[in-house]
N, C-alpha and C positions, 0 to 999 in steps of 0.2 A: 451610678450603678455598673456593677459589673458582669457581662455579658456573656463571662465565657462558660460558668456553671449552670446557666438553664442552657445556653447552647450545646454544652457538652451532653444532658439530659439527653435535651430533641433528637441529637444525633444517635445517641443509645436507642430513644423509642423509635426512631426510622427505621434500626437495624432491627428490633424486636417485633413493635408492634407497627409495623408500616402505617396505619390507618390512623392512628394516634399520633405517630410524628408526623404524618403530612396535615393532619388538621392543624397542630399546635402551628405551623407555619404561618396559617391564618391569621394570628391570634397577633393584636397589639401589641409589643413590650412595655411596662412601664414600672415604677418605682414601686414597692410594696409599703404598709407600712410597718408598725414594731411588732406587732402581736402574733403575725401569723407568717408560715414562710411563703406562700404564695394566696393570690383568690384571683376567680374570673367572675365575668359580669359583661354585660355589653353596655358601654358607656357610650355617651351620642350616635347612637347607631352601631357602634364600633366593635366587637368583640376583642377584649383586654384582657391580659394576664399581667396580673400585679405582682411582682416577685419581690421579697428581701433576701439580697443575694448571700449575706450573712447566715440568717437562720435556714435558707432552702441550702447553702453549702453546707453545713454542719448535719443533714442527714445523711444517711447510708444512701449510697447510689440507688438501692432498689428501693426504699423509700419515696426517694426524688420521683423514681416514676411512679410510685404507686400515688404521689400526692398531684402531679400533671395528670394522671388518668382519673383521678378522684375530680380536678375541676373540669376536665372536656365533657362528664358523667353529668355535670349540675348543668352545662351549658347546653348540651344536645337536648336534655331534657325540659328545659326553659324552666330549671326552677325557683332561679330570682323573679320572672316577671310571674309565676303562681303563688306569690305571698301575697297579694293585695288583698286587702281584708282578715286576712289571719294575724294571729297571733304570732312574731316573727321569731320570739324563741323557742315554739314549738315547731314551727312551720321550719327551724333548720336543723332542728335536730330530726325530725321527721323525714329530710331529704338526704342526710350524709345515712339515716338508717336502711332508708330505700337504695343505696349504691352501694357500703361500704362491702357486703357479703360479697359483692361480685369481681373485687379487687385485692389481688395476692398479698401487696407488701403494702401496709400503712402505719402510721407511727403507732407508736402500744397506748397512746389513752384515746383511739379512735373509737367511733361508739358501733355497737352492733347490735341486732335485736335482742341477743339473748342476754344481756346485759338486764332487757326491760323486761325478760319472759315474755316477749313477742316472738311470734314467727319468722323467718326469714322470705323475702320474695313479694312484701308487699307492697305498694304502689306510695309515694308520698303522703299523698291526700290519706288514705286508710292509717299511716302511721300518726298521722296528728291528728285523726278522729280519737284515736286510741288515748294518745297523748294530752291531751287538751283537755281542760274542764269546762265544760258547756258555761259553767257562771264564771268564770274567769275573765274579767274581759283585761287586766294587765294594767300593769303599773306605766309611768310617764318613760320610763328606762324601756319599756315594750318587754319587759318581764312579767310571767302568770306571777299569780300569789303565792302557787305550790313549785314544789319541785318536779324536775325531768324525773326522777328513779320513783320505783313504785315498793309498794310493802310486800309483804307473803302474798297477799290477800288480791294484790292486782291494782291497790289505788295508789294514788301519787299522795307523795308525803308532805310536808309543809314546810318545813326544816330550809330556810331561807339558804344558807350556806350550802347545802346540798346542791341545790339549784345552781348556783353559780359557778359551781365545781364541774358541771357537764356543760362540756363547748364542743365548737367544731374546730376539726383540724385545719381546715383553710378558714379565711377571713370571708365571712356573710357581711362584716359590715360595709361592704362596696358593694351590696345590692341594694343596697336603700334607695341610690337615686337612677336604678333600672327603670323607672317606670315612667322616666324621661322620655324614654323610647320605646313608641307604639309598640303592642305587642304583635301585630300585624310582620311589622319592619324586622324586631327580631328575629320572626318567626321563617322570614326569605331570607335573611342573612343567616343563620343557623344552617338552614336547607342548603344555600350556595357551597359553604364553608363544608357541607357533610359529601355535596356531590363533587368536589373539587376533589377530596380527600379519597373517595372512592374510585376515582380516576386515575388517580395518581398513585395508588395500590394495588390497581387492577383488582377490585373488587373485592381484596383480603380482607373482611371486616371481622372481627371477636364476636363469638357465636351470642355472647351477651346481650351486644345490642343491635342484632341482624334486623332484628325485627320492625326496630326504631329509622335506622336506615333505611332498610328498602321503602319506608313510609315515606321518608324524606325525599328519595328520589324522583317522584313523582313530579310532571310538570308544575312549576307553580301557580297556583291559581289568583295570583295578584297582578293586574295590569300594570305594567311598567309605569306609567303616570301616576299611579297611585303611592309606588314605590319611592319617584321621584318625589315626591309631595313629603310623604313622612321622613324622607331621609331629612330634606331640607329645612322640616319642621326640629327634629332631631340635633341637627348640628347649629340651628340658631337660637337654642337654649342658652346661653351664654353666660346669666346674671339671673340675680333676686333681687326684689324689694317688695318692701310693706308698704300695705295696702290697708285702709279702713273698710275699701268697698266688696271684701272676701272675708270672710268670718275665718279666726284663727282655727287650727283641726283640734287644738287640746285644750284653749285658755279663752274658746268662743269670745264674749263680747268686752274683755277687759283687755284684750292683746290684739294687735292690728295682724290679719292673715299675709299670708306671703305670696305675693304672685313671680312666678319665671317670668324672667323678661326675654324677649324674643327679636335681639337684632339679628342679622344676618348678613355675615361677610364670605361671599362664596368666590372661589377660582374654576370655572369654565374651561377645560384644553376643549376644541372644537379639532379632531385630525382632519386634517384639510385633503389628502392624498386620495389619490385618483379611486383606491375602492371604496370613499367613503363620499365621493362627489356624487351625493344624491339628493337634490333639491327638496323634495318631497320630505325626504327625511329630518332632514339639517331643520326643513322648517316648521317641521311638527315639535324637533326638539326646542325651538329658540321662543315658540308660541308658548310651550306649557313652563320656561323657565320665566316668561316673562307674569304666567297666570300664579304661579306658586309664590311669587314675590312682591305680588301686589297688595297694599295695606299694612306692609312693613316696613319697619326701617331698616332699607338693604341698599349694599354695596354690592354688585356682582362686575368682577373683571373676566373679559372672556376674549382668551389666547386662542390665535388660530395658528394651528405649527401641523408642523410635517417633521424634519430629522431638525427643525429648529424653529425659532417662535418667527412665524410671517408678520403677524398684526398684532396688537393690543386695543383692546375698545374696555369702556368701562360705563356702566349705567344703572340707577336708580329706581329702585319703586317700580313705577306701571311703564319705564321708558322701554322703548323698543328695542330689540336685538335680532328682529329676523331677518336682518340681511346675509345673504349665502356668500362667504368670501372661496373663492375657488383658488386651490393652491397647486397640488401634485407632487410626485414625489415622493421619496420610500420616508417612512414612519419611523420617528424616535420620540418614545414618551417620555422621557426623560426629561428633555429643556423645561416643560411644563411645571412637575415638581421641583426641578433648580430655581424657578421664577418664584416658585410659591415661598421657597424661603427666604428671598430678600423682599417681601411683601410686608409695610407694617399698618395695621398691624398684620399681625398672618391673619391668614385665612381661615375661618369655621372648618372647613372641608373642599375639596376637590370633587368637580363632575366631568367627566372625561367621558366624550361622545368619539367611539373609535371602535375600528374592527379589532383592535387586539393585537393585530401584527406589528410585531416592534418591540425591541429590550426596554424595560421599565425599572424603576429601583429595586434594589435589593429588598427592602423595607419599606413600612407604610410611618413614614412621619405625619400625613392628616387623613384622618377619616375622605376615605375614599369611594365615591361610586363611580362603577366602571359600567357606564352605558353603551351595550355592543350593539352592533350592526345585526342585522339577522343571524350570516353566518360565522359572525365573528367569534372570537375566541379571547377565555380571560387571561389576558397578559401577565398577571401575579398573582400568588397564591394567597394574596389579603387583597382585603376589600371586597366592598358588596357588589356583586353581578347583575344585572336588567338588563333584558332584550329590550331593546324598540322597535316594536311591530307597529306599521302605519299602513 
């Protein structure tokens, strides 16, 4: 994937709309599918921007910025996590109707409420209630029986061709696996990104999302132990297997269900410089790691590091990792991530206990949880942040 096109677009956003530009820096970038220029979701606990470089690059520069703003607003409003239990086709349209009127530049086929003879300014749930047929259970493809368009009387049509011609400007198919991330963890992830962007742009926030942003600036209501457990749970979902012990969601008793396999392969970095030389803190962190790994097929590699790797340990399942190693010296966070790239298999995620004072990689190669000391600072715009309070 060519990074230059998307990087140039982010630079423009940093200049024109700094809050959005800073927010984009916290997204992990991957290659997108063939149908849309981009899509945004949370995958395994990590905010992810999927970009089709050729389709995105073919758009006018202002349209590129509009698409990026569109994706950011989906994420800030957690639209992909509010889809569960709803007809996905109608919900996807409703989410676009809720945010598109506030965006200046979008592709010509972008959806707006006026096309459905609806007023602007409603929430996605309100648009969904107006679009969805209460008797429409949907087809196996996730589409309803009628079209999303309305006739002069305000009723939904029944033309299948019309229904399939109405679509979103970004990729919503990547929302399908968003429920693998617990909603509370997703909220914490987005909350942290909003705080980082708010600080980086000195509080300069677009007026149309200011109310939402202010609500996210409040202290996190989620204890650090809960964030750690949910992050590990999301990172450990690495596969699927069929089982007759679980009913299939569509075909009931004639087809085996699908169970997500929970393997756990983690790399844990522990900053052993003087600033984190607090026995109670390290022991609490180690004991919680043991607790969340119990009963799982787990392999956890622990690196004790300062400006270099001081010591490497591994343990499985319920083995103990509560020993406290004393290091000292200054901190460089990069060697732990360098080590991660050499592991076979690669770790599903990196968890780093640190005060955050030290150079970090410029980009995120692995889902990362920064477990920071009380007065620590997040060392990079990417990754999930949690404060360890003991």
